[in-house]
Z-matrix of the N, CA and C atoms (Angstrom, degrees):
N
C 1 1.457
C 2 1.533 1 108.58
N 3 1.336 2 117.16 1 131.90
C 4 1.459 3 121.29 2 179.54
C 5 1.524 4 110.26 3 -74.45
N 6 1.336 5 116.54 4 166.57
C 7 1.465 6 120.75 5 177.87
C 8 1.522 7 110.91 6 -58.75
N 9 1.337 8 116.53 7 -40.87
C 10 1.459 9 120.12 8 179.71
C 11 1.523 10 111.10 9 -62.99
N 12 1.328 11 116.84 10 -43.19
C 13 1.461 12 120.11 11 179.47
C 14 1.512 13 111.33 12 -64.70
N 15 1.331 14 118.14 13 -38.31
C 16 1.454 15 120.21 14 -178.57
C 17 1.525 16 111.36 15 -66.01
N 18 1.329 17 118.11 16 -26.36
C 19 1.462 18 120.64 17 177.42
C 20 1.526 19 110.85 18 -77.29
N 21 1.318 20 117.33 19 -32.43
C 22 1.466 21 121.49 20 -177.22
C 23 1.524 22 111.39 21 -86.65
N 24 1.318 23 116.89 22 -44.94
C 25 1.463 24 121.07 23 -175.83
C 26 1.525 25 109.88 24 -87.04
N 27 1.337 26 115.20 25 76.58
C 28 1.458 27 122.14 26 179.07
C 29 1.519 28 107.63 27 -111.47
N 30 1.304 29 117.61 28 121.91
C 31 1.456 30 121.93 29 -178.89
C 32 1.524 31 110.36 30 -53.69
N 33 1.322 32 116.51 31 125.64
C 34 1.465 33 124.93 32 177.74
C 35 1.524 34 114.37 33 69.34
N 36 1.324 35 118.57 34 11.58
C 37 1.460 36 121.37 35 179.68
C 38 1.516 37 111.44 36 -99.45
N 39 1.313 38 116.83 37 143.66
C 40 1.464 39 120.31 38 173.68
C 41 1.522 40 107.01 39 -69.14
N 42 1.324 41 116.43 40 127.51
C 43 1.454 42 119.18 41 -174.20
C 44 1.524 43 114.11 42 -134.05
N 45 1.336 44 118.39 43 -9.89
C 46 1.465 45 120.48 44 -177.31
C 47 1.519 46 109.22 45 -143.67
N 48 1.333 47 116.19 46 135.31
C 49 1.461 48 122.20 47 176.76
C 50 1.518 49 109.85 48 -128.73
N 51 1.322 50 116.14 49 137.90
C 52 1.464 51 122.30 50 167.52
C 53 1.517 52 105.78 51 -104.71
N 54 1.309 53 116.26 52 115.10
C 55 1.467 54 121.28 53 -177.87
C 56 1.520 55 108.25 54 -102.44
N 57 1.334 56 118.00 55 121.03
C 58 1.461 57 120.29 56 179.79
C 59 1.531 58 112.23 57 -61.03
N 60 1.331 59 116.35 58 137.06
C 61 1.454 60 121.81 59 176.32
C 62 1.524 61 109.66 60 -168.76
N 63 1.324 62 116.08 61 131.70
C 64 1.464 63 120.74 62 174.67
C 65 1.526 64 111.93 63 -84.44
N 66 1.326 65 117.40 64 -14.62
C 67 1.464 66 121.89 65 178.67
C 68 1.528 67 107.55 66 -129.64
N 69 1.337 68 116.62 67 81.82
C 70 1.456 69 121.24 68 -172.96
C 71 1.520 70 112.90 69 -62.11
N 72 1.324 71 118.47 70 -33.67
C 73 1.465 72 120.44 71 -179.84
C 74 1.527 73 110.50 72 -66.87
N 75 1.322 74 116.45 73 -41.85
C 76 1.462 75 121.17 74 178.71
C 77 1.532 76 110.23 75 -65.92
N 78 1.336 77 116.84 76 -40.83
C 79 1.463 78 120.78 77 177.56
C 80 1.524 79 110.80 78 -64.46
N 81 1.322 80 117.11 79 -41.64
C 82 1.466 81 120.86 80 178.66
C 83 1.525 82 110.26 81 -60.51
N 84 1.317 83 117.37 82 -43.74
C 85 1.465 84 121.29 83 177.92
C 86 1.526 85 111.04 84 -60.60
N 87 1.342 86 116.65 85 -42.25
C 88 1.467 87 121.80 86 -179.00
C 89 1.532 88 110.49 87 -61.62
N 90 1.317 89 118.25 88 -52.99
C 91 1.465 90 121.56 89 -176.47
C 92 1.533 91 111.96 90 -67.71
N 93 1.319 92 116.62 91 -31.25
C 94 1.466 93 119.46 92 174.97
C 95 1.530 94 109.94 93 -67.94
N 96 1.329 95 116.81 94 -45.71
C 97 1.465 96 121.22 95 -177.92
C 98 1.525 97 112.07 96 -66.67
N 99 1.324 98 117.55 97 -39.42
C 100 1.463 99 120.85 98 -175.26
C 101 1.527 100 111.85 99 -82.05
N 102 1.323 101 117.44 100 -47.51
C 103 1.461 102 121.02 101 -172.71
C 104 1.530 103 114.64 102 -110.80
N 105 1.320 104 117.29 103 -6.19
C 106 1.456 105 120.13 104 -179.30
C 107 1.516 106 113.84 105 73.90
N 108 1.347 107 116.57 106 20.31
C 109 1.459 108 119.60 107 179.71
C 110 1.526 109 109.65 108 -62.84
N 111 1.326 110 115.30 109 144.77
C 112 1.462 111 120.69 110 173.51
C 113 1.524 112 106.77 111 -76.77
N 114 1.309 113 116.96 112 123.76
C 115 1.462 114 120.46 113 -178.72
C 116 1.523 115 109.65 114 -123.08
N 117 1.306 116 114.27 115 151.81
C 118 1.455 117 121.21 116 175.05
C 119 1.524 118 106.82 117 -131.41
N 120 1.316 119 116.26 118 116.56
C 121 1.456 120 121.46 119 -177.87
C 122 1.523 121 108.71 120 -109.74
N 123 1.318 122 115.25 121 124.97
C 124 1.459 123 122.61 122 176.32
C 125 1.522 124 107.22 123 -118.32
N 126 1.322 125 118.77 124 171.16
C 127 1.471 126 120.04 125 -176.58
C 128 1.540 127 114.90 126 -54.99
N 129 1.317 128 118.45 127 -35.38
C 130 1.469 129 119.59 128 -176.47
C 131 1.517 130 113.71 129 -122.92
N 132 1.351 131 117.21 130 17.70
C 133 1.453 132 119.07 131 -172.05
C 134 1.530 133 109.98 132 -166.07
N 135 1.321 134 117.32 133 145.91
C 136 1.469 135 121.64 134 172.03
C 137 1.523 136 108.18 135 -138.11
N 138 1.328 137 115.52 136 135.77
C 139 1.453 138 120.79 137 179.97
C 140 1.526 139 109.46 138 -127.43
N 141 1.346 140 115.60 139 169.47
C 142 1.459 141 119.70 140 -178.21
C 143 1.517 142 111.37 141 -146.92
N 144 1.329 143 113.49 142 162.78
C 145 1.456 144 123.84 143 166.47
C 146 1.520 145 105.13 144 -129.94
N 147 1.335 146 116.86 145 129.20
C 148 1.459 147 118.70 146 -177.92
C 149 1.532 148 110.54 147 -68.78
N 150 1.308 149 116.38 148 178.44
C 151 1.457 150 121.26 149 -176.01
C 152 1.514 151 115.37 150 -66.65
N 153 1.333 152 117.60 151 -15.65
C 154 1.461 153 120.88 152 -179.76
C 155 1.515 154 112.36 153 -99.19
N 156 1.319 155 116.68 154 -18.55
C 157 1.453 156 120.96 155 -174.01
C 158 1.517 157 112.77 156 81.37
N 159 1.338 158 116.96 157 4.15
C 160 1.464 159 121.00 158 -179.88
C 161 1.521 160 113.03 159 -86.94
N 162 1.316 161 116.81 160 -20.01
C 163 1.466 162 120.44 161 -177.44
C 164 1.522 163 109.09 162 -129.92
N 165 1.320 164 115.05 163 130.68
C 166 1.454 165 121.86 164 174.16
C 167 1.518 166 107.50 165 -120.58
N 168 1.324 167 116.86 166 170.39
C 169 1.455 168 119.06 167 177.84
C 170 1.507 169 111.54 168 172.52
N 171 1.322 170 113.74 169 -165.35
C 172 1.466 171 120.11 170 178.99
C 173 1.523 172 109.03 171 -151.91
N 174 1.332 173 115.14 172 169.42
C 175 1.461 174 121.37 173 175.40
C 176 1.516 175 106.71 174 -97.66
N 177 1.327 176 115.71 175 132.55
C 178 1.467 177 122.40 176 -169.81
C 179 1.528 178 111.38 177 -118.49
N 180 1.340 179 117.78 178 112.32
C 181 1.466 180 120.13 179 -179.88
C 182 1.531 181 113.87 180 -73.50
N 183 1.316 182 118.77 181 -16.07
C 184 1.463 183 121.29 182 -177.94
C 185 1.524 184 112.77 183 -79.87
N 186 1.338 185 118.08 184 -13.46
C 187 1.461 186 122.07 185 -178.73
C 188 1.524 187 109.69 186 -98.98
N 189 1.317 188 115.83 187 147.43
C 190 1.469 189 121.11 188 174.98
C 191 1.518 190 109.35 189 -81.11
N 192 1.319 191 115.74 190 146.71
C 193 1.463 192 120.60 191 177.70
C 194 1.520 193 109.86 192 -59.06
N 195 1.301 194 114.99 193 142.23
C 196 1.455 195 121.23 194 179.40
C 197 1.518 196 107.35 195 -100.36
N 198 1.304 197 115.77 196 115.16
C 199 1.465 198 120.36 197 178.21
C 200 1.510 199 110.24 198 -82.44
N 201 1.317 200 116.25 199 -138.13
C 202 1.456 201 121.13 200 -176.82
C 203 1.522 202 112.83 201 -82.28
N 204 1.323 203 118.19 202 -1.56
C 205 1.458 204 120.50 203 178.61
C 206 1.514 205 109.12 204 -108.57
N 207 1.278 206 116.93 205 119.86
C 208 1.460 207 121.39 206 -178.61
C 209 1.511 208 110.28 207 127.06
N 210 1.303 209 115.97 208 -168.81
C 211 1.457 210 120.65 209 179.72
C 212 1.520 211 108.87 210 -70.65
N 213 1.317 212 115.69 211 131.83
C 214 1.462 213 121.23 212 179.01
C 215 1.530 214 107.96 213 -116.24
N 216 1.325 215 117.40 214 107.27
C 217 1.470 216 119.02 215 176.42
C 218 1.531 217 110.08 216 -73.03
N 219 1.326 218 115.79 217 146.83
C 220 1.460 219 121.55 218 178.63
C 221 1.517 220 109.41 219 -117.72
N 222 1.322 221 115.56 220 139.71
C 223 1.457 222 122.97 221 -179.98
C 224 1.524 223 107.82 222 -111.29
N 225 1.322 224 116.53 223 123.29
C 226 1.463 225 120.51 224 176.47
C 227 1.523 226 109.33 225 -75.61
N 228 1.336 227 116.33 226 136.65
C 229 1.458 228 122.11 227 176.65
C 230 1.526 229 108.90 228 -134.03
N 231 1.325 230 116.90 229 154.16
C 232 1.465 231 120.78 230 177.59
C 233 1.522 232 112.41 231 -80.32
N 234 1.346 233 116.63 232 -31.93
C 235 1.465 234 121.02 233 -174.36
C 236 1.527 235 109.81 234 -132.95
N 237 1.302 236 116.68 235 89.96
C 238 1.460 237 123.35 236 -174.74
C 239 1.526 238 112.82 237 -55.67
N 240 1.317 239 117.73 238 -47.13
C 241 1.471 240 120.68 239 -177.55
C 242 1.529 241 111.67 240 -60.94
N 243 1.336 242 117.35 241 -40.26
C 244 1.466 243 120.31 242 178.91
C 245 1.523 244 110.90 243 -64.73
N 246 1.317 245 116.67 244 -40.56
C 247 1.461 246 120.39 245 -179.92
C 248 1.523 247 110.41 246 -68.29
N 249 1.318 248 117.85 247 -38.56
C 250 1.467 249 120.81 248 176.83
C 251 1.526 250 109.98 249 -59.91
N 252 1.323 251 117.43 250 -41.98
C 253 1.469 252 120.52 251 177.07
C 254 1.524 253 110.78 252 -61.66
N 255 1.329 254 117.35 253 -42.86
C 256 1.461 255 120.85 254 179.31
C 257 1.523 256 111.34 255 -64.61
N 258 1.332 257 116.01 256 -38.37
C 259 1.476 258 119.97 257 178.59
C 260 1.522 259 109.72 258 -60.61
N 261 1.312 260 117.46 259 -50.54
C 262 1.467 261 119.94 260 -176.82
C 263 1.524 262 111.90 261 -70.13
N 264 1.339 263 118.15 262 -36.94
C 265 1.464 264 121.18 263 178.08
C 266 1.523 265 112.46 264 -65.15
N 267 1.330 266 116.59 265 -24.73
C 268 1.462 267 120.91 266 -178.09
C 269 1.525 268 112.77 267 -103.51
N 270 1.331 269 117.45 268 16.76
C 271 1.456 270 121.71 269 172.22
C 272 1.514 271 116.12 270 94.67
N 273 1.330 272 117.64 271 0.50
C 274 1.457 273 120.54 272 176.35
C 275 1.525 274 110.33 273 -80.16
N 276 1.316 275 115.50 274 173.69
C 277 1.468 276 120.65 275 -176.41
C 278 1.528 277 108.94 276 -134.14
N 279 1.324 278 116.72 277 134.30
C 280 1.461 279 120.66 278 175.83
C 281 1.533 280 107.41 279 -81.60
N 282 1.333 281 115.87 280 119.72
C 283 1.462 282 122.25 281 -178.02
C 284 1.525 283 111.06 282 -88.73
N 285 1.318 284 115.95 283 -40.43
C 286 1.464 285 121.37 284 176.33
C 287 1.515 286 106.97 285 -134.77
N 288 1.333 287 116.67 286 114.72
C 289 1.470 288 120.15 287 -178.59
C 290 1.533 289 111.02 288 -62.07
N 291 1.322 290 116.92 289 166.75
C 292 1.459 291 120.42 290 -177.53
C 293 1.529 292 112.65 291 -52.94
N 294 1.322 293 114.04 292 135.99
C 295 1.468 294 120.90 293 177.46
C 296 1.522 295 108.36 294 -142.83
N 297 1.337 296 116.28 295 150.71
C 298 1.461 297 119.04 296 -179.67
C 299 1.525 298 110.67 297 -77.04
N 300 1.311 299 114.72 298 142.63
C 301 1.461 300 121.18 299 173.36
C 302 1.528 301 105.89 300 -139.68
N 303 1.336 302 115.56 301 94.55
C 304 1.462 303 119.95 302 -172.06
C 305 1.518 304 109.23 303 64.76
N 306 1.326 305 117.85 304 -128.30
C 307 1.462 306 120.82 305 178.64
C 308 1.534 307 112.09 306 -95.36
N 309 1.330 308 115.97 307 21.02
C 310 1.462 309 122.28 308 179.62
C 311 1.520 310 109.91 309 -114.58
N 312 1.329 311 116.44 310 164.11
C 313 1.456 312 122.46 311 168.63
C 314 1.524 313 106.46 312 -123.44
N 315 1.332 314 115.22 313 131.65
C 316 1.456 315 122.35 314 -171.58
C 317 1.525 316 109.63 315 -128.35
N 318 1.321 317 117.37 316 150.05
C 319 1.467 318 122.75 317 173.64
C 320 1.526 319 108.07 318 -147.54
N 321 1.327 320 116.21 319 157.99
C 322 1.457 321 121.71 320 176.07
C 323 1.524 322 108.98 321 -117.18
N 324 1.335 323 116.04 322 142.05
C 325 1.455 324 119.91 323 176.67
C 326 1.516 325 110.32 324 -134.51
N 327 1.326 326 114.81 325 161.77
C 328 1.464 327 122.17 326 176.43
C 329 1.523 328 107.24 327 -113.90
N 330 1.342 329 115.86 328 128.26
C 331 1.460 330 118.97 329 179.14
C 332 1.525 331 110.24 330 -81.63
N 333 1.310 332 117.35 331 -175.88
C 334 1.461 333 121.97 332 -175.14
C 335 1.522 334 113.23 333 -65.84
N 336 1.329 335 117.59 334 -24.63
C 337 1.465 336 121.29 335 -179.38
C 338 1.524 337 112.38 336 -89.98
N 339 1.337 338 117.78 337 -6.41
C 340 1.465 339 121.74 338 -179.81
C 341 1.515 340 114.12 339 100.02
N 342 1.338 341 118.18 340 2.79
C 343 1.461 342 121.58 341 177.19
C 344 1.522 343 109.97 342 -74.24
N 345 1.318 344 116.85 343 141.39
C 346 1.459 345 121.84 344 176.54
C 347 1.524 346 108.66 345 -103.84
N 348 1.322 347 115.07 346 126.47
C 349 1.458 348 122.82 347 177.06
C 350 1.515 349 108.53 348 -130.36
N 351 1.305 350 115.94 349 161.94
C 352 1.452 351 120.70 350 177.43
C 353 1.513 352 111.05 351 -108.79
N 354 1.318 353 114.89 352 156.97
C 355 1.454 354 122.24 353 170.29
C 356 1.519 355 106.39 354 -130.50
N 357 1.320 356 115.88 355 148.70
C 358 1.450 357 119.20 356 -179.85
C 359 1.513 358 111.33 357 -151.42
N 360 1.328 359 114.96 358 157.06
C 361 1.456 360 121.50 359 175.94
C 362 1.514 361 107.93 360 -141.81
N 363 1.306 362 115.46 361 160.70
C 364 1.460 363 120.82 362 173.38
C 365 1.514 364 108.54 363 -75.20
N 366 1.323 365 116.71 364 143.40
C 367 1.460 366 121.55 365 175.72
C 368 1.515 367 112.87 366 74.25
N 369 1.315 368 113.68 367 -167.12
C 370 1.460 369 121.75 368 -177.80
C 371 1.515 370 110.88 369 -80.59
N 372 1.329 371 116.20 370 150.34
C 373 1.467 372 121.50 371 178.54
C 374 1.525 373 111.26 372 -86.56
N 375 1.326 374 117.94 373 3.24
C 376 1.478 375 120.79 374 -179.46
C 377 1.489 376 112.42 375 -73.95
């Protein structure tokens, strides 16, 4: 098993996401610009690997965007404020500004397709 496979094939670990999007190329650009995800865009398909290599996936036009109702995946970031700036600069929208949750700071954003995801960091975002 290669190093990449060992990061993805983890027993009981979430390793693949289908993210709804009617414009997969635009979504790929957004997630690459905001989170630095490795993306591969082809004429009829776009896929990604997250920043850790633990999660792979693709953008799926057959699924409806998931708003604030349903499962909300959260992405860990080192610098919440910087990521919030990247989200808004790249056309995303902050749905819930940073708020404390125990010793964490959390925020919710909406991507270009209307999906709601969370971002979080350890400690205060100040």
